[in-house]
A tleap script that builds the chain and sets N, CA, C and O, in Angstrom:
source leaprc.protein.ff14SB
mol = sequence {
  NMET THR ALA LYS GLU TYR LYS GLU TYR LYS
  GLY LEU ARG LYS GLU SER LEU ARG ASP ASN
  THR ASP SER ILE GLU LEU ILE LEU THR ASP
  LEU SER GLU GLU ALA THR LYS ARG LEU ALA
  ALA LYS LYS ARG PRO ILE GLY LEU GLU GLU
  ASN ILE LYS VAL ALA LYS ILE GLY GLY ASN
  VAL ALA LYS ALA ALA ARG ASP ASN LEU GLU
  GLU ASN LEU GLY GLU SER VAL VAL THR LYS
  ASP ASN ASN LEU ASN TYR LYS TYR MET GLU
  ASP LYS LYS CILE
}
set mol.1.N position { 83.406 140.773 104.375 }
set mol.1.CA position { 82.067 140.732 104.975 }
set mol.1.C position { 82.905 141.604 106.530 }
set mol.1.O position { 84.078 141.486 106.883 }
set mol.2.N position { 81.810 142.435 107.183 }
set mol.2.CA position { 82.454 142.570 108.300 }
set mol.2.C position { 81.670 141.454 109.062 }
set mol.2.O position { 80.797 140.810 108.480 }
set mol.3.N position { 82.076 141.173 110.711 }
set mol.3.CA position { 82.505 140.625 111.876 }
set mol.3.C position { 80.762 140.463 111.869 }
set mol.3.O position { 80.313 139.409 112.319 }
set mol.4.N position { 79.785 141.526 111.348 }
set mol.4.CA position { 78.137 141.328 112.204 }
set mol.4.C position { 77.623 140.527 110.788 }
set mol.4.O position { 76.874 139.568 110.979 }
set mol.5.N position { 77.905 140.793 109.669 }
set mol.5.CA position { 77.576 140.186 108.100 }
set mol.5.C position { 78.601 138.758 108.186 }
set mol.5.O position { 78.532 137.938 107.271 }
set mol.6.N position { 79.294 138.597 109.043 }
set mol.6.CA position { 79.704 137.093 108.902 }
set mol.6.C position { 78.871 135.701 110.136 }
set mol.6.O position { 78.898 134.478 110.272 }
set mol.7.N position { 78.260 136.826 110.741 }
set mol.7.CA position { 77.844 136.076 111.923 }
set mol.7.C position { 76.633 135.936 111.267 }
set mol.7.O position { 75.804 135.145 111.716 }
set mol.8.N position { 76.468 136.410 110.540 }
set mol.8.CA position { 74.525 136.842 109.938 }
set mol.8.C position { 74.379 135.375 109.165 }
set mol.8.O position { 73.375 134.669 109.264 }
set mol.9.N position { 75.659 135.010 108.309 }
set mol.9.CA position { 75.793 134.161 106.833 }
set mol.9.C position { 76.314 132.828 107.822 }
set mol.9.O position { 76.328 131.679 107.379 }
set mol.10.N position { 76.540 133.014 108.575 }
set mol.10.CA position { 76.722 131.194 109.522 }
set mol.10.C position { 75.439 131.790 110.395 }
set mol.10.O position { 75.280 131.416 111.556 }
set mol.11.N position { 74.860 132.397 109.995 }
set mol.11.CA position { 73.513 131.676 111.741 }
set mol.11.C position { 73.516 131.618 112.671 }
set mol.11.O position { 73.008 130.697 113.311 }
set mol.12.N position { 74.427 133.147 113.401 }
set mol.12.CA position { 74.625 132.790 114.774 }
set mol.12.C position { 74.014 133.609 114.681 }
set mol.12.O position { 73.825 134.181 113.608 }
set mol.13.N position { 73.226 134.119 116.351 }
set mol.13.CA position { 72.960 134.695 116.530 }
set mol.13.C position { 74.224 135.457 117.974 }
set mol.13.O position { 74.904 136.462 117.768 }
set mol.14.N position { 74.237 134.693 119.265 }
set mol.14.CA position { 74.565 135.227 120.178 }
set mol.14.C position { 75.925 134.620 120.703 }
set mol.14.O position { 76.480 135.028 121.723 }
set mol.15.N position { 76.500 133.405 119.742 }
set mol.15.CA position { 77.329 132.740 119.967 }
set mol.15.C position { 79.356 133.561 118.901 }
set mol.15.O position { 79.443 134.134 117.815 }
set mol.16.N position { 80.119 133.311 119.579 }
set mol.16.CA position { 80.918 133.719 118.996 }
set mol.16.C position { 81.397 133.352 117.700 }
set mol.16.O position { 81.137 132.244 117.230 }
set mol.17.N position { 82.109 134.241 117.063 }
set mol.17.CA position { 82.467 133.852 116.082 }
set mol.17.C position { 83.418 133.181 116.159 }
set mol.17.O position { 83.246 131.993 116.434 }
set mol.18.N position { 84.653 133.644 115.965 }
set mol.18.CA position { 85.725 132.972 116.552 }
set mol.18.C position { 85.547 131.714 116.767 }
set mol.18.O position { 86.265 130.953 116.118 }
set mol.19.N position { 84.540 131.113 117.741 }
set mol.19.CA position { 84.564 129.620 118.155 }
set mol.19.C position { 83.690 129.288 116.573 }
set mol.19.O position { 83.986 128.098 116.474 }
set mol.20.N position { 83.290 129.428 115.991 }
set mol.20.CA position { 82.158 128.683 115.373 }
set mol.20.C position { 82.971 128.730 113.705 }
set mol.20.O position { 82.249 128.542 112.726 }
set mol.21.N position { 84.413 128.979 113.513 }
set mol.21.CA position { 84.967 128.898 112.133 }
set mol.21.C position { 85.839 127.844 112.113 }
set mol.21.O position { 86.356 127.260 113.066 }
set mol.22.N position { 85.934 127.688 111.139 }
set mol.22.CA position { 86.412 127.200 110.045 }
set mol.22.C position { 87.913 126.701 110.743 }
set mol.22.O position { 88.195 127.381 111.730 }
set mol.23.N position { 89.024 125.526 110.370 }
set mol.23.CA position { 90.124 126.066 111.605 }
set mol.23.C position { 90.925 127.029 109.753 }
set mol.23.O position { 91.139 128.152 110.211 }
set mol.24.N position { 91.235 127.082 108.686 }
set mol.24.CA position { 91.331 127.559 107.902 }
set mol.24.C position { 90.779 129.331 107.764 }
set mol.24.O position { 91.236 130.141 106.958 }
set mol.25.N position { 89.959 129.532 108.543 }
set mol.25.CA position { 88.868 130.867 108.309 }
set mol.25.C position { 89.683 131.313 109.814 }
set mol.25.O position { 90.361 132.328 109.976 }
set mol.26.N position { 89.446 130.429 110.656 }
set mol.26.CA position { 90.545 130.674 112.133 }
set mol.26.C position { 92.043 131.411 111.593 }
set mol.26.O position { 92.452 132.523 111.930 }
set mol.27.N position { 92.732 130.406 110.630 }
set mol.27.CA position { 94.566 130.270 110.174 }
set mol.27.C position { 93.888 131.954 110.206 }
set mol.27.O position { 93.711 132.612 111.232 }
set mol.28.N position { 93.576 132.410 108.749 }
set mol.28.CA position { 93.429 133.315 107.496 }
set mol.28.C position { 93.366 134.627 108.785 }
set mol.28.O position { 94.338 135.382 108.808 }
set mol.29.N position { 91.979 134.922 110.052 }
set mol.29.CA position { 91.995 136.042 110.224 }
set mol.29.C position { 93.279 136.238 111.072 }
set mol.29.O position { 93.989 137.244 111.092 }
set mol.30.N position { 93.482 134.806 111.940 }
set mol.30.CA position { 95.291 135.543 112.842 }
set mol.30.C position { 96.613 135.623 111.720 }
set mol.30.O position { 97.765 135.675 112.151 }
set mol.31.N position { 96.415 135.625 110.714 }
set mol.31.CA position { 97.309 135.742 109.672 }
set mol.31.C position { 96.792 137.137 108.846 }
set mol.31.O position { 97.380 137.387 107.794 }
set mol.32.N position { 96.097 137.723 109.134 }
set mol.32.CA position { 95.792 138.869 108.741 }
set mol.32.C position { 95.419 139.454 110.519 }
set mol.32.O position { 95.031 140.621 110.465 }
set mol.33.N position { 95.450 139.004 111.747 }
set mol.33.CA position { 95.672 140.407 113.335 }
set mol.33.C position { 97.375 139.883 112.756 }
set mol.33.O position { 97.600 140.322 111.628 }
set mol.34.N position { 98.233 139.266 113.195 }
set mol.34.CA position { 99.763 139.166 112.948 }
set mol.34.C position { 100.128 140.164 112.269 }
set mol.34.O position { 100.549 141.206 112.770 }
set mol.35.N position { 99.934 139.824 110.357 }
set mol.35.CA position { 100.589 140.613 109.967 }
set mol.35.C position { 100.020 141.884 109.733 }
set mol.35.O position { 100.396 142.527 108.753 }
set mol.36.N position { 99.137 142.346 110.527 }
set mol.36.CA position { 98.585 143.908 111.149 }
set mol.36.C position { 99.535 144.286 112.301 }
set mol.36.O position { 99.865 145.460 112.469 }
set mol.37.N position { 100.075 143.062 113.276 }
set mol.37.CA position { 100.122 143.739 114.273 }
set mol.37.C position { 101.727 144.194 114.368 }
set mol.37.O position { 102.239 145.032 115.111 }
set mol.38.N position { 102.488 143.134 113.101 }
set mol.38.CA position { 104.029 143.398 113.011 }
set mol.38.C position { 103.844 144.571 111.613 }
set mol.38.O position { 104.784 145.322 111.354 }
set mol.39.N position { 102.803 144.606 110.949 }
set mol.39.CA position { 102.914 146.282 110.091 }
set mol.39.C position { 103.356 147.848 111.197 }
set mol.39.O position { 104.106 148.818 111.087 }
set mol.40.N position { 102.071 147.160 112.532 }
set mol.40.CA position { 102.255 148.407 113.006 }
set mol.40.C position { 103.614 148.693 113.533 }
set mol.40.O position { 104.194 149.779 113.547 }
set mol.41.N position { 103.996 147.628 113.932 }
set mol.41.CA position { 105.145 147.378 115.370 }
set mol.41.C position { 107.167 148.160 114.388 }
set mol.41.O position { 108.276 148.453 114.835 }
set mol.42.N position { 106.391 148.140 112.727 }
set mol.42.CA position { 107.323 148.439 112.175 }
set mol.42.C position { 107.013 150.184 111.314 }
set mol.42.O position { 107.895 151.043 111.333 }
set mol.43.N position { 106.212 150.321 110.914 }
set mol.43.CA position { 105.665 151.505 110.650 }
set mol.43.C position { 105.372 152.516 111.267 }
set mol.43.O position { 105.465 153.563 110.626 }
set mol.44.N position { 104.820 152.623 113.008 }
set mol.44.CA position { 104.574 153.134 113.585 }
set mol.44.C position { 103.496 153.884 113.490 }
set mol.44.O position { 103.754 155.069 113.281 }
set mol.45.N position { 102.628 153.674 113.551 }
set mol.45.CA position { 101.004 154.359 112.163 }
set mol.45.C position { 100.784 155.633 113.573 }
set mol.45.O position { 101.217 155.455 114.711 }
set mol.46.N position { 100.169 156.625 113.198 }
set mol.46.CA position { 100.088 157.605 114.495 }
set mol.46.C position { 98.580 157.846 114.105 }
set mol.46.O position { 98.233 158.168 112.968 }
set mol.47.N position { 97.902 157.699 114.938 }
set mol.47.CA position { 96.108 158.164 114.887 }
set mol.47.C position { 95.490 157.331 114.106 }
set mol.47.O position { 96.055 156.589 113.302 }
set mol.48.N position { 93.705 157.439 114.390 }
set mol.48.CA position { 93.304 156.438 113.446 }
set mol.48.C position { 93.529 155.900 111.968 }
set mol.48.O position { 93.556 154.804 111.407 }
set mol.49.N position { 93.738 157.787 111.491 }
set mol.49.CA position { 93.913 157.466 110.520 }
set mol.49.C position { 94.814 155.944 109.436 }
set mol.49.O position { 94.458 155.044 108.675 }
set mol.50.N position { 96.367 156.593 110.162 }
set mol.50.CA position { 97.260 155.838 109.886 }
set mol.50.C position { 96.954 154.248 110.094 }
set mol.50.O position { 96.807 153.466 109.154 }
set mol.51.N position { 96.860 153.802 111.841 }
set mol.51.CA position { 96.203 152.634 111.896 }
set mol.51.C position { 94.991 151.787 110.945 }
set mol.51.O position { 95.030 150.661 110.448 }
set mol.52.N position { 94.220 152.546 110.933 }
set mol.52.CA position { 92.920 152.060 109.492 }
set mol.52.C position { 94.386 151.338 108.268 }
set mol.52.O position { 94.388 150.138 107.994 }
set mol.53.N position { 95.419 152.248 107.729 }
set mol.53.CA position { 96.198 152.216 106.761 }
set mol.53.C position { 96.912 150.957 106.496 }
set mol.53.O position { 97.251 150.343 105.484 }
set mol.54.N position { 97.057 150.734 108.228 }
set mol.54.CA position { 97.822 149.323 108.334 }
set mol.54.C position { 97.240 148.837 108.522 }
set mol.54.O position { 97.377 148.091 107.553 }
set mol.55.N position { 96.510 148.459 109.006 }
set mol.55.CA position { 95.246 147.598 109.149 }
set mol.55.C position { 94.630 146.906 107.434 }
set mol.55.O position { 94.923 145.737 107.185 }
set mol.56.N position { 94.113 147.417 106.772 }
set mol.56.CA position { 93.720 147.373 105.460 }
set mol.56.C position { 95.084 146.548 105.352 }
set mol.56.O position { 94.854 145.342 105.268 }
set mol.57.N position { 96.815 146.959 105.326 }
set mol.57.CA position { 97.712 146.246 104.594 }
set mol.57.C position { 97.411 144.446 105.246 }
set mol.57.O position { 97.153 143.417 104.622 }
set mol.58.N position { 97.514 144.591 106.101 }
set mol.58.CA position { 97.231 143.128 106.773 }
set mol.58.C position { 96.180 142.902 106.260 }
set mol.58.O position { 96.411 142.722 105.065 }
set mol.59.N position { 95.103 142.800 106.466 }
set mol.59.CA position { 93.746 141.996 106.030 }
set mol.59.C position { 94.512 141.937 104.640 }
set mol.59.O position { 95.135 140.884 104.779 }
set mol.60.N position { 94.840 142.417 103.406 }
set mol.60.CA position { 94.783 141.636 102.604 }
set mol.60.C position { 95.604 141.155 102.679 }
set mol.60.O position { 95.226 139.989 102.793 }
set mol.61.N position { 97.109 141.163 102.720 }
set mol.61.CA position { 97.700 140.015 103.350 }
set mol.61.C position { 96.854 139.041 103.084 }
set mol.61.O position { 96.680 138.410 102.041 }
set mol.62.N position { 96.124 138.941 104.557 }
set mol.62.CA position { 95.740 137.198 104.201 }
set mol.62.C position { 94.122 137.041 103.440 }
set mol.62.O position { 93.364 136.072 103.445 }
set mol.63.N position { 93.966 138.360 102.830 }
set mol.63.CA position { 93.083 137.992 101.382 }
set mol.63.C position { 93.691 137.937 100.453 }
set mol.63.O position { 93.092 137.870 99.380 }
set mol.64.N position { 94.857 137.940 100.480 }
set mol.64.CA position { 96.193 137.713 99.122 }
set mol.64.C position { 96.152 135.908 99.340 }
set mol.64.O position { 95.958 135.114 98.419 }
set mol.65.N position { 96.329 135.630 100.435 }
set mol.65.CA position { 96.392 133.964 100.741 }
set mol.65.C position { 95.505 133.622 100.893 }
set mol.65.O position { 95.715 132.423 101.077 }
set mol.66.N position { 93.711 133.897 101.032 }
set mol.66.CA position { 92.836 133.159 100.764 }
set mol.66.C position { 92.935 133.266 99.272 }
set mol.66.O position { 93.277 132.171 98.826 }
set mol.67.N position { 92.743 134.301 98.176 }
set mol.67.CA position { 92.296 134.095 96.970 }
set mol.67.C position { 93.425 132.644 96.314 }
set mol.67.O position { 93.133 131.705 95.573 }
set mol.68.N position { 94.697 133.002 96.955 }
set mol.68.CA position { 95.393 131.918 96.029 }
set mol.68.C position { 95.262 130.654 96.283 }
set mol.68.O position { 95.528 129.755 95.485 }
set mol.69.N position { 94.737 130.476 97.698 }
set mol.69.CA position { 93.780 129.009 98.365 }
set mol.69.C position { 92.936 128.442 97.858 }
set mol.69.O position { 92.940 127.226 97.665 }
set mol.70.N position { 91.752 129.475 97.440 }
set mol.70.CA position { 91.057 129.525 96.846 }
set mol.70.C position { 90.559 128.897 94.813 }
set mol.70.O position { 89.625 128.330 94.247 }
set mol.71.N position { 91.995 129.535 94.435 }
set mol.71.CA position { 92.023 129.051 93.108 }
set mol.71.C position { 92.706 128.383 92.697 }
set mol.71.O position { 92.600 128.336 91.472 }
set mol.72.N position { 93.689 127.555 93.227 }
set mol.72.CA position { 93.727 126.191 93.777 }
set mol.72.C position { 93.263 124.744 94.137 }
set mol.72.O position { 93.592 123.599 93.827 }
set mol.73.N position { 92.294 125.377 94.980 }
set mol.73.CA position { 91.540 124.258 95.421 }
set mol.73.C position { 90.070 124.324 94.952 }
set mol.73.O position { 89.224 123.507 95.317 }
set mol.74.N position { 89.831 125.341 94.129 }
set mol.74.CA position { 88.635 125.361 93.203 }
set mol.74.C position { 87.793 125.643 93.691 }
set mol.74.O position { 86.747 125.450 93.072 }
set mol.75.N position { 87.702 126.204 94.941 }
set mol.75.CA position { 86.664 126.333 96.409 }
set mol.75.C position { 86.743 127.700 96.881 }
set mol.75.O position { 87.673 128.490 97.047 }
set mol.76.N position { 85.065 127.754 97.103 }
set mol.76.CA position { 85.717 129.083 98.100 }
set mol.76.C position { 86.366 128.177 100.030 }
set mol.76.O position { 86.354 126.991 100.360 }
set mol.77.N position { 86.675 129.023 100.563 }
set mol.77.CA position { 87.113 128.367 101.449 }
set mol.77.C position { 86.480 129.185 102.948 }
set mol.77.O position { 87.162 129.052 103.964 }
set mol.78.N position { 85.126 130.047 103.030 }
set mol.78.CA position { 84.190 130.482 103.517 }
set mol.78.C position { 83.388 129.423 103.901 }
set mol.78.O position { 83.204 128.690 102.929 }
set mol.79.N position { 82.728 128.952 105.078 }
set mol.79.CA position { 81.811 128.111 104.971 }
set mol.79.C position { 80.284 128.445 105.593 }
set mol.79.O position { 80.600 128.621 106.770 }
set mol.80.N position { 78.718 128.657 105.541 }
set mol.80.CA position { 78.260 128.617 106.253 }
set mol.80.C position { 78.159 127.998 107.686 }
set mol.80.O position { 77.791 128.565 108.714 }
set mol.81.N position { 78.548 126.773 107.529 }
set mol.81.CA position { 78.930 125.419 108.587 }
set mol.81.C position { 79.433 126.512 110.234 }
set mol.81.O position { 80.399 127.251 110.424 }
set mol.82.N position { 78.510 126.213 110.941 }
set mol.82.CA position { 79.696 126.901 112.771 }
set mol.82.C position { 79.659 125.025 112.687 }
set mol.82.O position { 79.099 124.073 112.143 }
set mol.83.N position { 81.045 125.531 113.985 }
set mol.83.CA position { 81.715 124.229 114.304 }
set mol.83.C position { 81.072 123.904 115.270 }
set mol.83.O position { 80.856 122.702 115.117 }
set mol.84.N position { 80.334 124.449 116.781 }
set mol.84.CA position { 79.388 123.890 117.446 }
set mol.84.C position { 78.405 123.228 116.871 }
set mol.84.O position { 77.763 122.327 117.410 }
set mol.85.N position { 78.277 123.574 115.953 }
set mol.85.CA position { 76.096 123.159 115.129 }
set mol.85.C position { 75.316 122.956 116.356 }
set mol.85.O position { 75.020 121.997 117.068 }
set mol.86.N position { 75.002 124.742 116.327 }
set mol.86.CA position { 74.376 125.168 117.401 }
set mol.86.C position { 72.907 124.901 116.567 }
set mol.86.O position { 73.044 124.926 115.344 }
set mol.87.N position { 71.156 124.583 117.194 }
set mol.87.CA position { 70.633 124.129 117.091 }
set mol.87.C position { 69.528 125.106 117.921 }
set mol.87.O position { 69.480 125.359 119.125 }
set mol.88.N position { 68.612 125.582 116.756 }
set mol.88.CA position { 67.752 126.901 117.413 }
set mol.88.C position { 66.533 126.537 117.555 }
set mol.88.O position { 66.037 125.650 116.859 }
set mol.89.N position { 65.845 127.222 118.544 }
set mol.89.CA position { 64.511 126.263 119.447 }
set mol.89.C position { 64.072 127.323 119.313 }
set mol.89.O position { 64.662 128.201 119.944 }
set mol.90.N position { 62.501 127.883 118.203 }
set mol.90.CA position { 62.306 129.235 118.105 }
set mol.90.C position { 60.690 129.333 119.699 }
set mol.90.O position { 59.841 128.597 120.202 }
set mol.91.N position { 60.968 130.099 119.756 }
set mol.91.CA position { 59.842 129.933 121.334 }
set mol.91.C position { 59.075 130.285 120.465 }
set mol.91.O position { 59.343 131.023 119.517 }
set mol.92.N position { 57.602 129.565 120.829 }
set mol.92.CA position { 56.436 129.888 120.626 }
set mol.92.C position { 55.489 129.751 121.490 }
set mol.92.O position { 55.440 128.802 122.273 }
set mol.93.N position { 54.677 130.644 121.441 }
set mol.93.CA position { 53.798 130.588 123.020 }
set mol.93.C position { 52.694 130.477 122.372 }
set mol.93.O position { 52.712 130.538 121.143 }
set mol.94.N position { 51.188 130.239 123.268 }
set mol.94.CA position { 50.354 130.216 122.884 }
set mol.94.C position { 49.898 130.924 123.631 }
set mol.94.O position { 48.711 131.235 123.542 }
savepdb mol mol.pdb
quit
């Protein structure tokens, strides 16, 4: 999911996505980011296309970890829950 799709999935409006993820979702995001950072340092990509390739590899590291965990848990680790439990009040004008 893109960040926008993920926010919609969790029912967030202006709140931070990172502040509203479950701990395992945050860990997987951090894994993806750290893997991408280390791969970029090792491969030294030049230009947008090469950086995109490295970022996809880093994302796949986290995807493999997520898939393995979900297979062993027997359930998805991505939830619609948000940690801050926002409740929106719709403005109703008379």
